[in-house]
C-alpha positions as CSV (number, residue, x, y, z in Angstrom):
1,M,15.3,-205.9,142.1
2,S,18.7,-204.3,142.4
3,F,21.6,-204.8,139.9
4,R,25.3,-204.0,140.0
5,T,28.2,-204.3,137.7
6,C,30.9,-206.9,138.5
7,Q,34.1,-205.1,139.5
8,L,36.2,-207.6,137.6
9,C,34.6,-208.4,134.4
10,G,32.0,-205.6,134.0
11,V,28.9,-208.0,133.6
12,E,25.8,-206.7,135.2
13,F,24.3,-209.0,137.8
14,R,21.4,-209.2,140.2
15,L,22.3,-208.6,143.8
16,A,22.1,-211.6,146.1
17,R,23.6,-209.5,149.0
18,A,23.6,-205.7,149.4
19,D,27.5,-205.7,149.5
20,A,28.1,-208.0,146.5
21,K,30.8,-206.8,144.2
22,F,31.3,-209.7,141.9
23,C,29.0,-211.7,139.6
24,S,30.5,-215.1,140.4
25,A,32.8,-216.9,142.7
26,K,35.3,-217.1,139.8
27,C,35.5,-213.3,139.5
28,R,35.8,-213.0,143.3
29,V,38.7,-215.4,143.4
30,Y,40.5,-213.9,140.3
31,F,40.2,-210.5,142.0
32,A,41.6,-211.9,145.3
33,R,44.6,-213.5,143.5
34,G,45.6,-210.1,142.1
35,K,44.2,-210.7,138.6
36,R,42.7,-207.2,138.5
37,P,42.3,-205.4,135.3
38,L,41.0,-201.9,135.5
39,P,37.2,-201.8,135.8
40,H,35.1,-202.3,132.6
41,A,33.3,-199.1,133.5
42,L,36.5,-197.2,132.8
43,M,38.1,-199.4,130.1
44,S,35.0,-199.5,127.9
45,R,34.8,-195.7,127.5
46,D,37.0,-193.9,124.9
47,R,38.1,-191.1,127.3
48,W,41.8,-192.0,127.8
49,I,44.7,-189.6,127.6
50,R,48.3,-189.6,128.6
51,Y,49.9,-187.0,130.9
52,S,53.2,-185.3,131.4
53,S,55.4,-185.2,134.5
54,K,53.8,-181.9,135.2
55,K,50.3,-183.5,134.9
56,V,49.6,-181.8,131.6
57,P,47.1,-183.9,129.6
58,L,48.5,-185.2,126.3
59,R,47.1,-186.9,123.2
60,V,48.4,-190.5,122.7
61,S,50.1,-189.2,119.5
62,G,51.7,-186.3,121.3
63,G,50.6,-182.7,121.8
64,N,48.2,-181.4,124.4
65,A,44.8,-183.1,125.1
66,S,41.8,-181.4,126.7
67,S,39.5,-182.5,129.4
68,T,36.6,-180.9,127.4
69,D,37.5,-181.8,123.8
70,S,36.6,-185.4,123.0
71,G,38.6,-185.3,119.9
72,S,41.7,-185.4,121.9
73,W,40.8,-188.6,123.8
74,S,41.4,-192.2,122.9
75,S,40.4,-195.7,123.7
76,Y,42.1,-197.6,126.6
77,A,43.9,-199.9,124.1
78,E,45.4,-196.9,122.2
79,A,46.4,-195.0,125.4
80,S,47.9,-197.9,127.1
81,K,50.1,-198.7,124.1
82,S,51.4,-195.1,123.8
83,N,54.6,-194.1,125.3
84,V,53.8,-190.4,125.3
85,G,54.2,-188.7,128.7
86,I,54.5,-190.8,131.9
87,G,51.2,-192.3,132.5
88,L,47.5,-192.7,131.8
89,G,44.6,-190.5,132.5
90,F,40.8,-190.8,132.4
91,V,38.5,-187.9,131.4
92,L,35.3,-187.2,133.4
93,N,32.6,-185.9,131.2
94,G,29.5,-186.1,133.3
95,D,28.1,-189.4,132.0
96,G,27.8,-191.1,135.3
97,I,31.3,-191.6,136.6
98,G,33.0,-189.5,139.2
99,C,36.1,-189.7,141.3
100,Y,37.1,-188.8,144.9
101,D,40.8,-187.7,145.2
102,L,42.1,-188.0,148.6
103,D,45.6,-186.4,149.1
104,H,48.2,-187.4,151.7
105,C,46.0,-189.8,153.5
106,F,48.6,-192.6,154.2
107,V,50.2,-193.2,157.6
108,D,53.2,-195.6,157.6
109,G,52.5,-196.9,154.2
110,V,48.7,-197.6,154.7
111,P,45.6,-195.6,154.4
112,S,44.5,-193.8,157.6
113,L,41.4,-194.9,159.3
114,Q,39.6,-191.7,158.3
115,A,40.5,-192.4,154.7
116,V,39.2,-196.0,154.8
117,E,35.9,-194.9,156.4
118,F,35.4,-192.0,154.0
119,V,36.1,-194.3,150.9
120,R,33.7,-196.9,152.2
121,S,31.0,-194.4,152.8
122,V,31.0,-193.4,149.1
123,N,30.6,-197.0,147.8
124,P,33.4,-196.9,145.1
125,F,33.4,-199.4,142.3
126,Y,37.2,-199.1,142.1
127,V,39.9,-197.7,144.5
128,E,43.6,-197.2,143.6
129,V,46.7,-195.5,145.0
130,S,47.5,-192.2,143.4
131,P,50.8,-191.7,141.6
132,S,52.4,-190.1,144.7
133,G,51.8,-193.3,146.7
134,E,50.3,-191.1,149.4
135,G,46.7,-190.7,148.2
136,L,43.7,-192.5,146.9
137,H,41.4,-192.3,144.0
138,A,37.9,-193.6,144.7
139,W,35.9,-194.2,141.5
140,V,32.1,-194.0,141.9
141,Y,28.9,-193.9,139.8
142,A,27.7,-190.4,140.1
143,E,25.4,-188.0,138.4
144,K,26.9,-184.8,136.9
145,A,27.6,-182.4,139.7
146,D,29.8,-179.4,140.6
147,G,33.3,-180.5,141.7
148,F,34.8,-179.5,145.0
149,R,37.8,-179.3,147.2
150,R,37.1,-179.7,150.9
151,R,38.5,-180.8,154.2
152,I,36.3,-183.7,155.4
153,D,37.1,-185.4,158.7
154,G,40.7,-184.2,158.5
155,L,41.1,-185.3,154.9
156,N,41.9,-183.2,151.8
157,V,39.1,-184.4,149.5
158,E,38.5,-183.4,145.9
159,F,35.5,-184.7,143.9
160,Y,34.8,-184.3,140.2
161,T,32.3,-185.7,137.6
162,H,33.1,-183.6,134.5
163,G,35.5,-181.2,132.9
164,R,38.6,-182.9,134.5
165,Y,40.9,-185.8,134.1
166,L,42.4,-188.0,136.8
167,T,45.5,-190.0,136.6
168,V,45.1,-193.8,136.6
169,T,47.8,-195.9,138.1
170,G,46.2,-199.4,138.1
171,R,47.6,-199.8,141.7
172,H,44.3,-201.2,143.0
173,I,43.8,-201.4,146.7
174,L,41.1,-203.1,148.7
175,I,39.3,-200.8,151.2
């Protein structure tokens, strides 16, 4: 019997269909209406930082943070209330979450067909537009693995599961 975590509320549910993403019709409708908080899989982990305009990781109280020092990370609540730097970041530490970072994959304001096909193929639990507005972050469940930068089907793709942080914009996009 297969289970999945609801993309909206974070509750684990039994799959009725292989492509089910929500535990209930209520969650599916809220999601469709734009009431989309960040996924529980990210918000529930105390691995949040802030970052500077030069993408330097920062502690919520100021000063440099590290993608390998858990003492410099905070909860989502603390990080989202802080006004240090220009935005939020999430640290990957190898505990089952990874992220594909696709750069410059938009054409005329929408993701390219290659980007959409690639993102769908990795089965993400959350996809958002990157800070530049020209890239995508596809968050996935993944075992700890070596990161990479590659060109795949004409796309600039990076993938990480540990030792890095990625910016989080909250600009969710349905793929």
